PDB file of N, CA, C and O in Angstrom:
ATOM      1  N   MET A   1      11.095 -29.752 -24.830  1.00  0.00           N
ATOM      2  CA  MET A   1      12.059 -28.756 -24.412  1.00  0.00           C
ATOM      3  C   MET A   1      11.811 -27.458 -25.183  1.00  0.00           C
ATOM      4  O   MET A   1      11.635 -27.472 -26.401  1.00  0.00           O
ATOM      5  N   GLU A   2      11.801 -26.369 -24.479  1.00  0.00           N
ATOM      6  CA  GLU A   2      11.584 -25.071 -25.099  1.00  0.00           C
ATOM      7  C   GLU A   2      12.915 -24.439 -25.457  1.00  0.00           C
ATOM      8  O   GLU A   2      13.884 -24.552 -24.706  1.00  0.00           O
ATOM      9  N   THR A   3      12.965 -23.784 -26.585  1.00  0.00           N
ATOM     10  CA  THR A   3      14.182 -23.097 -27.053  1.00  0.00           C
ATOM     11  C   THR A   3      13.949 -21.610 -27.026  1.00  0.00           C
ATOM     12  O   THR A   3      12.859 -21.141 -27.357  1.00  0.00           O
ATOM     13  N   THR A   4      14.958 -20.862 -26.634  1.00  0.00           N
ATOM     14  CA  THR A   4      14.900 -19.411 -26.653  1.00  0.00           C
ATOM     15  C   THR A   4      15.432 -18.929 -28.013  1.00  0.00           C
ATOM     16  O   THR A   4      16.458 -19.396 -28.508  1.00  0.00           O
ATOM     17  N   TYR A   5      14.699 -17.988 -28.584  1.00  0.00           N
ATOM     18  CA  TYR A   5      15.054 -17.412 -29.876  1.00  0.00           C
ATOM     19  C   TYR A   5      15.168 -15.905 -29.767  1.00  0.00           C
ATOM     20  O   TYR A   5      14.576 -15.295 -28.876  1.00  0.00           O
ATOM     21  N   ARG A   6      15.923 -15.305 -30.667  1.00  0.00           N
ATOM     22  CA  ARG A   6      15.945 -13.861 -30.815  1.00  0.00           C
ATOM     23  C   ARG A   6      15.121 -13.514 -32.029  1.00  0.00           C
ATOM     24  O   ARG A   6      15.262 -14.143 -33.078  1.00  0.00           O
ATOM     25  N   VAL A   7      14.255 -12.515 -31.901  1.00  0.00           N
ATOM     26  CA  VAL A   7      13.421 -12.066 -33.032  1.00  0.00           C
ATOM     27  C   VAL A   7      14.303 -11.208 -33.921  1.00  0.00           C
ATOM     28  O   VAL A   7      14.766 -10.141 -33.518  1.00  0.00           O
ATOM     29  N   LEU A   8      14.533 -11.695 -35.152  1.00  0.00           N
ATOM     30  CA  LEU A   8      15.356 -10.958 -36.092  1.00  0.00           C
ATOM     31  C   LEU A   8      14.552  -9.940 -36.889  1.00  0.00           C
ATOM     32  O   LEU A   8      15.007  -8.825 -37.141  1.00  0.00           O
ATOM     33  N   ARG A   9      13.355 -10.343 -37.276  1.00  0.00           N
ATOM     34  CA  ARG A   9      12.559  -9.487 -38.145  1.00  0.00           C
ATOM     35  C   ARG A   9      11.068  -9.759 -37.967  1.00  0.00           C
ATOM     36  O   ARG A   9      10.648 -10.900 -37.778  1.00  0.00           O
ATOM     37  N   ILE A  10      10.287  -8.698 -38.031  1.00  0.00           N
ATOM     38  CA  ILE A  10       8.825  -8.811 -38.030  1.00  0.00           C
ATOM     39  C   ILE A  10       8.320  -8.028 -39.228  1.00  0.00           C
ATOM     40  O   ILE A  10       8.557  -6.824 -39.329  1.00  0.00           O
ATOM     41  N   GLU A  11       7.629  -8.697 -40.133  1.00  0.00           N
ATOM     42  CA  GLU A  11       7.080  -8.061 -41.309  1.00  0.00           C
ATOM     43  C   GLU A  11       5.601  -8.394 -41.451  1.00  0.00           C
ATOM     44  O   GLU A  11       5.217  -9.562 -41.387  1.00  0.00           O
ATOM     45  N   GLU A  12       4.774  -7.379 -41.643  1.00  0.00           N
ATOM     46  CA  GLU A  12       3.351  -7.627 -41.872  1.00  0.00           C
ATOM     47  C   GLU A  12       3.210  -8.367 -43.195  1.00  0.00           C
ATOM     48  O   GLU A  12       3.851  -8.015 -44.185  1.00  0.00           O
ATOM     49  N   GLN A  13       2.370  -9.393 -43.203  1.00  0.00           N
ATOM     50  CA  GLN A  13       2.135 -10.139 -44.433  1.00  0.00           C
ATOM     51  C   GLN A  13       1.465  -9.222 -45.447  1.00  0.00           C
ATOM     52  O   GLN A  13       0.656  -8.366 -45.089  1.00  0.00           O
ATOM     53  N   MET A  14       1.813  -9.412 -46.716  1.00  0.00           N
ATOM     54  CA  MET A  14       1.244  -8.604 -47.789  1.00  0.00           C
ATOM     55  C   MET A  14      -0.013  -9.284 -48.346  1.00  0.00           C
ATOM     56  O   MET A  14      -0.019 -10.467 -48.684  1.00  0.00           O
ATOM     57  N   TYR A  15      -1.041  -8.498 -48.419  1.00  0.00           N
ATOM     58  CA  TYR A  15      -2.315  -9.007 -48.929  1.00  0.00           C
ATOM     59  C   TYR A  15      -2.658  -8.436 -50.302  1.00  0.00           C
ATOM     60  O   TYR A  15      -3.715  -8.735 -50.858  1.00  0.00           O
ATOM     61  N   GLY A  16      -1.747  -7.600 -50.856  1.00  0.00           N
ATOM     62  CA  GLY A  16      -1.981  -7.001 -52.155  1.00  0.00           C
ATOM     63  C   GLY A  16      -3.229  -6.134 -52.117  1.00  0.00           C
ATOM     64  O   GLY A  16      -3.503  -5.463 -51.122  1.00  0.00           O
ATOM     65  N   CYS A  17      -3.979  -6.154 -53.208  1.00  0.00           N
ATOM     66  CA  CYS A  17      -5.181  -5.335 -53.258  1.00  0.00           C
ATOM     67  C   CYS A  17      -6.375  -6.049 -52.634  1.00  0.00           C
ATOM     68  O   CYS A  17      -7.465  -5.484 -52.539  1.00  0.00           O
ATOM     69  N   GLU A  18      -6.163  -7.299 -52.209  1.00  0.00           N
ATOM     70  CA  GLU A  18      -7.231  -8.042 -51.561  1.00  0.00           C
ATOM     71  C   GLU A  18      -7.312  -7.632 -50.090  1.00  0.00           C
ATOM     72  O   GLU A  18      -6.292  -7.397 -49.442  1.00  0.00           O
ATOM     73  N   GLU A  19      -8.506  -7.553 -49.588  1.00  0.00           N
ATOM     74  CA  GLU A  19      -8.673  -7.269 -48.167  1.00  0.00           C
ATOM     75  C   GLU A  19      -8.720  -8.602 -47.418  1.00  0.00           C
ATOM     76  O   GLU A  19      -9.018  -9.653 -47.985  1.00  0.00           O
ATOM     77  N   LEU A  20      -8.413  -8.514 -46.125  1.00  0.00           N
ATOM     78  CA  LEU A  20      -8.501  -9.701 -45.286  1.00  0.00           C
ATOM     79  C   LEU A  20      -9.938 -10.169 -45.210  1.00  0.00           C
ATOM     80  O   LEU A  20     -10.852  -9.346 -45.155  1.00  0.00           O
ATOM     81  N   PRO A  21     -10.158 -11.483 -45.204  1.00  0.00           N
ATOM     82  CA  PRO A  21     -11.504 -11.984 -44.982  1.00  0.00           C
ATOM     83  C   PRO A  21     -12.010 -11.533 -43.614  1.00  0.00           C
ATOM     84  O   PRO A  21     -11.222 -11.393 -42.679  1.00  0.00           O
ATOM     85  N   ALA A  22     -13.279 -11.313 -43.491  1.00  0.00           N
ATOM     86  CA  ALA A  22     -13.891 -10.859 -42.241  1.00  0.00           C
ATOM     87  C   ALA A  22     -13.494 -11.791 -41.097  1.00  0.00           C
ATOM     88  O   ALA A  22     -13.556 -13.014 -41.224  1.00  0.00           O
ATOM     89  N   GLY A  23     -13.088 -11.194 -39.985  1.00  0.00           N
ATOM     90  CA  GLY A  23     -12.739 -11.963 -38.803  1.00  0.00           C
ATOM     91  C   GLY A  23     -11.333 -12.511 -38.767  1.00  0.00           C
ATOM     92  O   GLY A  23     -10.932 -13.087 -37.756  1.00  0.00           O
ATOM     93  N   GLN A  24     -10.563 -12.354 -39.842  1.00  0.00           N
ATOM     94  CA  GLN A  24      -9.199 -12.855 -39.885  1.00  0.00           C
ATOM     95  C   GLN A  24      -8.256 -11.823 -39.282  1.00  0.00           C
ATOM     96  O   GLN A  24      -8.357 -10.638 -39.601  1.00  0.00           O
ATOM     97  N   PRO A  25      -7.336 -12.253 -38.412  1.00  0.00           N
ATOM     98  CA  PRO A  25      -6.388 -11.309 -37.823  1.00  0.00           C
ATOM     99  C   PRO A  25      -5.287 -10.927 -38.817  1.00  0.00           C
ATOM    100  O   PRO A  25      -4.957 -11.694 -39.722  1.00  0.00           O
ATOM    101  N   VAL A  26      -4.734  -9.744 -38.635  1.00  0.00           N
ATOM    102  CA  VAL A  26      -3.574  -9.326 -39.423  1.00  0.00           C
ATOM    103  C   VAL A  26      -2.395 -10.154 -38.933  1.00  0.00           C
ATOM    104  O   VAL A  26      -2.095 -10.169 -37.739  1.00  0.00           O
ATOM    105  N   LEU A  27      -1.728 -10.841 -39.851  1.00  0.00           N
ATOM    106  CA  LEU A  27      -0.593 -11.687 -39.483  1.00  0.00           C
ATOM    107  C   LEU A  27       0.720 -11.045 -39.897  1.00  0.00           C
ATOM    108  O   LEU A  27       0.795 -10.332 -40.897  1.00  0.00           O
ATOM    109  N   CYS A  28       1.747 -11.311 -39.113  1.00  0.00           N
ATOM    110  CA  CYS A  28       3.106 -10.891 -39.437  1.00  0.00           C
ATOM    111  C   CYS A  28       3.954 -12.147 -39.592  1.00  0.00           C
ATOM    112  O   CYS A  28       3.710 -13.161 -38.938  1.00  0.00           O
ATOM    113  N   ASP A  29       4.956 -12.065 -40.471  1.00  0.00           N
ATOM    114  CA  ASP A  29       5.954 -13.131 -40.569  1.00  0.00           C
ATOM    115  C   ASP A  29       7.056 -12.763 -39.569  1.00  0.00           C
ATOM    116  O   ASP A  29       7.674 -11.703 -39.669  1.00  0.00           O
ATOM    117  N   VAL A  30       7.284 -13.650 -38.615  1.00  0.00           N
ATOM    118  CA  VAL A  30       8.262 -13.417 -37.552  1.00  0.00           C
ATOM    119  C   VAL A  30       9.448 -14.354 -37.817  1.00  0.00           C
ATOM    120  O   VAL A  30       9.301 -15.576 -37.803  1.00  0.00           O
ATOM    121  N   THR A  31      10.617 -13.765 -38.058  1.00  0.00           N
ATOM    122  CA  THR A  31      11.832 -14.546 -38.275  1.00  0.00           C
ATOM    123  C   THR A  31      12.596 -14.627 -36.965  1.00  0.00           C
ATOM    124  O   THR A  31      12.934 -13.617 -36.347  1.00  0.00           O
ATOM    125  N   LEU A  32      12.860 -15.885 -36.557  1.00  0.00           N
ATOM    126  CA  LEU A  32      13.526 -16.172 -35.296  1.00  0.00           C
ATOM    127  C   LEU A  32      14.874 -16.842 -35.570  1.00  0.00           C
ATOM    128  O   LEU A  32      15.041 -17.529 -36.578  1.00  0.00           O
ATOM    129  N   ALA A  33      15.839 -16.635 -34.659  1.00  0.00           N
ATOM    130  CA  ALA A  33      17.121 -17.315 -34.728  1.00  0.00           C
ATOM    131  C   ALA A  33      17.392 -17.972 -33.373  1.00  0.00           C
ATOM    132  O   ALA A  33      17.254 -17.331 -32.331  1.00  0.00           O
ATOM    133  N   ASP A  34      17.779 -19.254 -33.391  1.00  0.00           N
ATOM    134  CA  ASP A  34      18.104 -19.941 -32.148  1.00  0.00           C
ATOM    135  C   ASP A  34      19.582 -19.664 -31.806  1.00  0.00           C
ATOM    136  O   ASP A  34      20.275 -19.013 -32.588  1.00  0.00           O
ATOM    137  N   PRO A  35      20.071 -20.146 -30.656  1.00  0.00           N
ATOM    138  CA  PRO A  35      21.443 -19.851 -30.252  1.00  0.00           C
ATOM    139  C   PRO A  35      22.504 -20.337 -31.268  1.00  0.00           C
ATOM    140  O   PRO A  35      23.602 -19.783 -31.326  1.00  0.00           O
ATOM    141  N   ALA A  36      22.179 -21.353 -32.052  1.00  0.00           N
ATOM    142  CA  ALA A  36      23.106 -21.871 -33.055  1.00  0.00           C
ATOM    143  C   ALA A  36      23.049 -21.084 -34.358  1.00  0.00           C
ATOM    144  O   ALA A  36      23.824 -21.340 -35.279  1.00  0.00           O
ATOM    145  N   GLY A  37      22.120 -20.116 -34.432  1.00  0.00           N
ATOM    146  CA  GLY A  37      21.992 -19.314 -35.646  1.00  0.00           C
ATOM    147  C   GLY A  37      20.983 -19.871 -36.634  1.00  0.00           C
ATOM    148  O   GLY A  37      20.762 -19.285 -37.695  1.00  0.00           O
ATOM    149  N   GLU A  38      20.373 -20.989 -36.298  1.00  0.00           N
ATOM    150  CA  GLU A  38      19.347 -21.594 -37.166  1.00  0.00           C
ATOM    151  C   GLU A  38      18.137 -20.673 -37.187  1.00  0.00           C
ATOM    152  O   GLU A  38      17.668 -20.225 -36.141  1.00  0.00           O
ATOM    153  N   ARG A  39      17.632 -20.393 -38.388  1.00  0.00           N
ATOM    154  CA  ARG A  39      16.507 -19.478 -38.515  1.00  0.00           C
ATOM    155  C   ARG A  39      15.219 -20.202 -38.884  1.00  0.00           C
ATOM    156  O   ARG A  39      15.229 -21.242 -39.543  1.00  0.00           O
ATOM    157  N   ARG A  40      14.126 -19.625 -38.442  1.00  0.00           N
ATOM    158  CA  ARG A  40      12.802 -20.117 -38.835  1.00  0.00           C
ATOM    159  C   ARG A  40      11.857 -18.930 -38.877  1.00  0.00           C
ATOM    160  O   ARG A  40      12.010 -17.978 -38.112  1.00  0.00           O
ATOM    161  N   THR A  41      10.887 -18.988 -39.766  1.00  0.00           N
ATOM    162  CA  THR A  41       9.909 -17.920 -39.910  1.00  0.00           C
ATOM    163  C   THR A  41       8.530 -18.516 -39.686  1.00  0.00           C
ATOM    164  O   THR A  41       8.202 -19.574 -40.224  1.00  0.00           O
ATOM    165  N   LEU A  42       7.719 -17.823 -38.880  1.00  0.00           N
ATOM    166  CA  LEU A  42       6.375 -18.307 -38.632  1.00  0.00           C
ATOM    167  C   LEU A  42       5.385 -17.144 -38.661  1.00  0.00           C
ATOM    168  O   LEU A  42       5.723 -16.020 -38.287  1.00  0.00           O
ATOM    169  N   PRO A  43       4.146 -17.427 -39.112  1.00  0.00           N
ATOM    170  CA  PRO A  43       3.121 -16.392 -39.086  1.00  0.00           C
ATOM    171  C   PRO A  43       2.610 -16.231 -37.668  1.00  0.00           C
ATOM    172  O   PRO A  43       2.438 -17.211 -36.943  1.00  0.00           O
ATOM    173  N   TYR A  44       2.365 -14.965 -37.270  1.00  0.00           N
ATOM    174  CA  TYR A  44       1.881 -14.714 -35.918  1.00  0.00           C
ATOM    175  C   TYR A  44       0.990 -13.487 -35.925  1.00  0.00           C
ATOM    176  O   TYR A  44       1.298 -12.522 -36.625  1.00  0.00           O
ATOM    177  N   PRO A  45      -0.100 -13.486 -35.176  1.00  0.00           N
ATOM    178  CA  PRO A  45      -1.002 -12.336 -35.167  1.00  0.00           C
ATOM    179  C   PRO A  45      -0.319 -11.063 -34.657  1.00  0.00           C
ATOM    180  O   PRO A  45       0.280 -11.067 -33.582  1.00  0.00           O
ATOM    181  N   ASP A  46      -0.409  -9.986 -35.421  1.00  0.00           N
ATOM    182  CA  ASP A  46       0.182  -8.716 -35.075  1.00  0.00           C
ATOM    183  C   ASP A  46      -0.305  -8.218 -33.707  1.00  0.00           C
ATOM    184  O   ASP A  46       0.482  -7.741 -32.890  1.00  0.00           O
ATOM    185  N   LYS A  47      -1.609  -8.339 -33.480  1.00  0.00           N
ATOM    186  CA  LYS A  47      -2.196  -7.873 -32.222  1.00  0.00           C
ATOM    187  C   LYS A  47      -1.587  -8.603 -31.012  1.00  0.00           C
ATOM    188  O   LYS A  47      -1.388  -8.004 -29.955  1.00  0.00           O
ATOM    189  N   GLU A  48      -1.295  -9.896 -31.179  1.00  0.00           N
ATOM    190  CA  GLU A  48      -0.731 -10.678 -30.086  1.00  0.00           C
ATOM    191  C   GLU A  48       0.741 -10.280 -29.833  1.00  0.00           C
ATOM    192  O   GLU A  48       1.180 -10.230 -28.684  1.00  0.00           O
ATOM    193  N   LEU A  49       1.488 -10.002 -30.900  1.00  0.00           N
ATOM    194  CA  LEU A  49       2.850  -9.520 -30.736  1.00  0.00           C
ATOM    195  C   LEU A  49       2.879  -8.226 -29.942  1.00  0.00           C
ATOM    196  O   LEU A  49       3.706  -8.047 -29.048  1.00  0.00           O
ATOM    197  N   THR A  50       1.953  -7.316 -30.285  1.00  0.00           N
ATOM    198  CA  THR A  50       1.859  -6.043 -29.576  1.00  0.00           C
ATOM    199  C   THR A  50       1.482  -6.252 -28.121  1.00  0.00           C
ATOM    200  O   THR A  50       2.077  -5.641 -27.233  1.00  0.00           O
ATOM    201  N   ARG A  51       0.501  -7.108 -27.868  1.00  0.00           N
ATOM    202  CA  ARG A  51       0.049  -7.381 -26.501  1.00  0.00           C
ATOM    203  C   ARG A  51       1.184  -7.940 -25.635  1.00  0.00           C
ATOM    204  O   ARG A  51       1.298  -7.607 -24.455  1.00  0.00           O
ATOM    205  N   LEU A  52       2.020  -8.792 -26.235  1.00  0.00           N
ATOM    206  CA  LEU A  52       3.111  -9.418 -25.497  1.00  0.00           C
ATOM    207  C   LEU A  52       4.349  -8.519 -25.416  1.00  0.00           C
ATOM    208  O   LEU A  52       5.281  -8.817 -24.670  1.00  0.00           O
ATOM    209  N   GLY A  53       4.361  -7.416 -26.182  1.00  0.00           N
ATOM    210  CA  GLY A  53       5.522  -6.540 -26.196  1.00  0.00           C
ATOM    211  C   GLY A  53       6.696  -7.121 -26.915  1.00  0.00           C
ATOM    212  O   GLY A  53       7.844  -6.832 -26.576  1.00  0.00           O
ATOM    213  N   ILE A  54       6.424  -7.953 -27.927  1.00  0.00           N
ATOM    214  CA  ILE A  54       7.497  -8.583 -28.699  1.00  0.00           C
ATOM    215  C   ILE A  54       7.818  -7.718 -29.904  1.00  0.00           C
ATOM    216  O   ILE A  54       6.948  -7.421 -30.724  1.00  0.00           O
ATOM    217  N   ASP A  55       9.091  -7.315 -30.002  1.00  0.00           N
ATOM    218  CA  ASP A  55       9.600  -6.490 -31.091  1.00  0.00           C
ATOM    219  C   ASP A  55      10.848  -7.147 -31.667  1.00  0.00           C
ATOM    220  O   ASP A  55      11.343  -8.138 -31.130  1.00  0.00           O
ATOM    221  N   GLU A  56      11.350  -6.588 -32.761  1.00  0.00           N
ATOM    222  CA  GLU A  56      12.629  -7.059 -33.313  1.00  0.00           C
ATOM    223  C   GLU A  56      13.685  -6.875 -32.220  1.00  0.00           C
ATOM    224  O   GLU A  56      13.753  -5.827 -31.578  1.00  0.00           O
ATOM    225  N   GLY A  57      14.501  -7.904 -32.022  1.00  0.00           N
ATOM    226  CA  GLY A  57      15.517  -7.892 -30.978  1.00  0.00           C
ATOM    227  C   GLY A  57      15.092  -8.544 -29.682  1.00  0.00           C
ATOM    228  O   GLY A  57      15.932  -8.851 -28.836  1.00  0.00           O
ATOM    229  N   SER A  58      13.775  -8.765 -29.512  1.00  0.00           N
ATOM    230  CA  SER A  58      13.277  -9.417 -28.285  1.00  0.00           C
ATOM    231  C   SER A  58      13.766 -10.866 -28.219  1.00  0.00           C
ATOM    232  O   SER A  58      13.981 -11.515 -29.243  1.00  0.00           O
ATOM    233  N   MET A  59      13.931 -11.347 -27.007  1.00  0.00           N
ATOM    234  CA  MET A  59      14.200 -12.755 -26.775  1.00  0.00           C
ATOM    235  C   MET A  59      12.871 -13.417 -26.416  1.00  0.00           C
ATOM    236  O   MET A  59      12.150 -12.947 -25.536  1.00  0.00           O
ATOM    237  N   VAL A  60      12.557 -14.517 -27.110  1.00  0.00           N
ATOM    238  CA  VAL A  60      11.276 -15.193 -26.927  1.00  0.00           C
ATOM    239  C   VAL A  60      11.479 -16.693 -26.793  1.00  0.00           C
ATOM    240  O   VAL A  60      12.526 -17.239 -27.142  1.00  0.00           O
ATOM    241  N   VAL A  61      10.455 -17.333 -26.282  1.00  0.00           N
ATOM    242  CA  VAL A  61      10.422 -18.792 -26.202  1.00  0.00           C
ATOM    243  C   VAL A  61       9.260 -19.235 -27.087  1.00  0.00           C
ATOM    244  O   VAL A  61       8.156 -18.698 -27.001  1.00  0.00           O
ATOM    245  N   LEU A  62       9.528 -20.224 -27.939  1.00  0.00           N
ATOM    246  CA  LEU A  62       8.480 -20.844 -28.762  1.00  0.00           C
ATOM    247  C   LEU A  62       8.032 -22.082 -28.029  1.00  0.00           C
ATOM    248  O   LEU A  62       8.791 -23.041 -27.889  1.00  0.00           O
ATOM    249  N   THR A  63       6.787 -22.063 -27.556  1.00  0.00           N
ATOM    250  CA  THR A  63       6.281 -23.186 -26.782  1.00  0.00           C
ATOM    251  C   THR A  63       5.883 -24.363 -27.693  1.00  0.00           C
ATOM    252  O   THR A  63       5.784 -24.220 -28.912  1.00  0.00           O
ATOM    253  N   ALA A  64       5.665 -25.503 -27.077  1.00  0.00           N
ATOM    254  CA  ALA A  64       5.323 -26.717 -27.823  1.00  0.00           C
ATOM    255  C   ALA A  64       4.056 -26.538 -28.654  1.00  0.00           C
ATOM    256  O   ALA A  64       3.917 -27.167 -29.702  1.00  0.00           O
ATOM    257  N   ASP A  65       3.122 -25.683 -28.198  1.00  0.00           N
ATOM    258  CA  ASP A  65       1.887 -25.489 -28.957  1.00  0.00           C
ATOM    259  C   ASP A  65       1.996 -24.398 -30.023  1.00  0.00           C
ATOM    260  O   ASP A  65       1.002 -24.037 -30.654  1.00  0.00           O
ATOM    261  N   GLY A  66       3.229 -23.868 -30.222  1.00  0.00           N
ATOM    262  CA  GLY A  66       3.440 -22.904 -31.290  1.00  0.00           C
ATOM    263  C   GLY A  66       3.241 -21.452 -30.909  1.00  0.00           C
ATOM    264  O   GLY A  66       3.310 -20.579 -31.773  1.00  0.00           O
ATOM    265  N   THR A  67       2.995 -21.168 -29.629  1.00  0.00           N
ATOM    266  CA  THR A  67       2.814 -19.789 -29.218  1.00  0.00           C
ATOM    267  C   THR A  67       4.145 -19.213 -28.750  1.00  0.00           C
ATOM    268  O   THR A  67       5.047 -19.943 -28.337  1.00  0.00           O
ATOM    269  N   LEU A  68       4.245 -17.906 -28.824  1.00  0.00           N
ATOM    270  CA  LEU A  68       5.431 -17.201 -28.376  1.00  0.00           C
ATOM    271  C   LEU A  68       5.176 -16.584 -27.012  1.00  0.00           C
ATOM    272  O   LEU A  68       4.061 -16.167 -26.697  1.00  0.00           O
ATOM    273  N   LYS A  69       6.237 -16.536 -26.204  1.00  0.00           N
ATOM    274  CA  LYS A  69       6.165 -15.759 -24.961  1.00  0.00           C
ATOM    275  C   LYS A  69       7.516 -15.105 -24.796  1.00  0.00           C
ATOM    276  O   LYS A  69       8.534 -15.644 -25.230  1.00  0.00           O
ATOM    277  N   LYS A  70       7.528 -13.940 -24.165  1.00  0.00           N
ATOM    278  CA  LYS A  70       8.771 -13.212 -23.945  1.00  0.00           C
ATOM    279  C   LYS A  70       9.638 -13.985 -22.963  1.00  0.00           C
ATOM    280  O   LYS A  70       9.150 -14.510 -21.963  1.00  0.00           O
ATOM    281  N   ALA A  71      10.918 -14.046 -23.260  1.00  0.00           N
ATOM    282  CA  ALA A  71      11.855 -14.799 -22.411  1.00  0.00           C
ATOM    283  C   ALA A  71      12.296 -13.943 -21.228  1.00  0.00           C
ATOM    284  O   ALA A  71      13.084 -14.396 -20.398  1.00  0.00           O
TER     285      ALA A  71
END
């Protein structure tokens, strides 16, 4: 069963003075809240969030394979 979540916060992960390893995508920590208010945070590629048009406040579905799609 898929649950719909509201995106509460999107923050780019901090890499400090280290650069990303070659070929690694820039990840964001995405904080989601379900209808009961339960929160969860998951890493997600920034480029994919942009492609899907997912921003803070968006309603999304977290699929069984761990991907997000706009609700």
